[in-house]
N, C-alpha and C positions, 0 to 999 in steps of 0.2 A: 399475178399471175402464175401460174408453175408451168413449167418446164415439159415438153413433151417428154412421154416416155418411149426409147425407141426399143426395137430386138433385132438387131442382124450381128451377121457374124463377117468376119477380115478373116481371110486366108494368108498364110505365108507372109508374117510380119516380123522383122529380124529386129533383136532387142539390140540397141547400140551401145546404152549406159543405162546406171544407176544413179537413180534421183537422191538427197539428203533423204530422204523417209524409207531407203531401201525397196523401191519400186524399181521394177525394169522401165525404160523407155523405150519406144520401140515407132516409127511413122511408117503410115501407108504410100503406096505412089503419089497420093495426092498432096500430101504434106500434113497431112493428119498427126498430131501425137496421141498417142496412147500409154496411160501408165499403169501396170501391169505388175501384179504381185506374185512373187515365188517364183521368178526368173533369173538368169544370169545373161550379162552380154556374152553373144553368142547365139544365144537360141533361136529356133526357127518356129514361132507359135499360131494356132488358130485361136483366134477369141472371140467370145460373144458378147458384144458391145450393148450394153444396159442401161446406161447413164451417159446424158451432154452434157457439158458442160460449156459455160458462155463462149462465144467466140468460134466455135467448132460445126461446122455447116451451116 
């Protein structure tokens, strides 16, 4: 069974850290973690979520 495709936006995410692969790590108010390419810690970004991983939502 494949995962459901999602298409939503998250606004105002603050990038807190960088992971081992060089992607930014951000959390929303609910505690969900997002990995974002081409950002640095301290950035505040709006992102479009398109891929769901296991254990999230």
